[in-house]
N, C-alpha and C positions, 0 to 999 in steps of 0.2 A: 683751218678757216671754216667758219660756219657757212651754211647755205640757207636760202629761203625759197620756198615754193611760191610762185606768183601765177596769177591767172593769165596775164598778158605777156610775160617775159619768160615763162618756164621756170626752171630751177636755176637760181643764180648764186654764185659764191658771194659772200659779203664780208668785207673787212670789219673787224670788231669796232673800229673807230667810226663806222657808218651806222652802228646799232645804238638806238637811244631808248632808255627806260622811261616810261610814262607811268609813274607810281599810281595815278588815279585813272589811267586810260585817257580817252578823249570823250567829250560829251556825247552820249548815246552809244558809245563804244567802250564803256568802263572796264570790260573784261579783257580787252586787248591792251597789254601793258608794255609791249616791246615792238618797236618799229625800226625799219631800216630805211635810210635815205638812199634812193636810187637815182643816179644820173644816167639816163639812157642816151646812148650816142645819137648825135644829130637831132636831138629834141630839146636842146637847151634854149632858153634858161629854165624850161619846165623840169621839175623834179617830181619824184613819186615817193610818197610816204607809205611804205608797204608794211602791213602787219606781219610779224614773224610767226604768228600762230594761225592766221587765217588767210589763205591764198586769195580769197575773194575780196578782202578788205584792203583797198589801196586808194589813196587820195592823190589827186593831181594838185601840185603846189607850185608857186613861184616865189622867188625871193621878194620880200615885200617892197624893196626899193626898185624892183623892176616894174612894179605896178604904180607906185607913188614914190618918186625919188626924194620927196620932202617929208616922208612919213615920220611922225613923231611918236616914238615908243612911250608907252605909259603902262608899265607892269606894276600891279599891286604889290605892296611890301610882302604879303604872305606868299605870293607866287615867286617873288625874288628869293625868298628864304627856301621855298620848296626846290628851286632850281640850284641852290647852293651859291647864290650871288649876294653881293652887298645889298642889304635892305634899304640903304639910305641914298642910293643913286641908281639911275637907269644904266643898264649895261651898254657897252660900246658895240654897235652893230659891226659885224665882220671880224671883230677882235675877240669878244667874249661869247657872243651868241650868234646863232643863225636864226633869222626871223623870216617865217614863211607865211604866205597867205594861201588858204585853201581855195581852190577854184571850183565853182559849181558850173556844170555844163547842162545846158537846156536845149531841147530840140527846137530848131529854127529861131532861137533867141540868142542874143550875145551871151557869152560866158560872163559870170560875175565873180568878183574876188571878195573874200571876207576880211575886210580891214578892221572890223570891230573886235575880232577875236583871233589874232595871229597865233600861229604855233611858234613857240620859242624853244630853241635847243641850246643848252649850255654845252659848248664844245669841250670844256675841261671835265665836267662831271658825267657827261653823256646822258643827262636827264632832259626831259622835255615835258611841256604842257601847253594847253591852249589857254592863253592869257586873255581872258575876257575883260575888255576895258570897262571902267566905271563911268566914263563920260559918253557923250554921243557925237564925238568929233568925226567919227568915220562910220561908214555903213557896213552892214553884214552882207550886202549884196551890191557892191560897187560895180556898175557895168564896165566891161572891158572893151566893148565895141567890136565890130567885125564879126565875121562868121567863124565858128569854131573850125580849126584846121585839123590836119591828120592826127595830131597828138590827142585832141579832144575826142576824136571818133574811135581811135584804136587803143589808147592807153587807159589806165585805170579810170 
């Protein structure tokens, strides 16, 4: 079983089914091509998208439906193809893909969720990408309200 070095959780074993290949990396982090999805105990529904190559690179994420239960997925055909999905229809949430929103944490301001460019993970092919929407239906900085809790202060 592979393991991953993390800044906040130490060295963790990671099951191969938790590792996702990002062929183009993530915007601004194009050199990081492999990430593991970490579910920390007692911190759900928060998830952590940890770079396999760089311990210091970790994103706090939430399942997109935890932020907006009526979220409408709109993945571009070329992104669907890159993920190994049917280019002619949107994938089924929870069945074919995991869709995450990356969370931005700000000092003394409410956390925000990026609904404009969710991270989409194909559970079958283990491929992922950040699917930037072509419309302006959602914000890249959707306020989440409230003070950041212990997860925001201690985790990635």
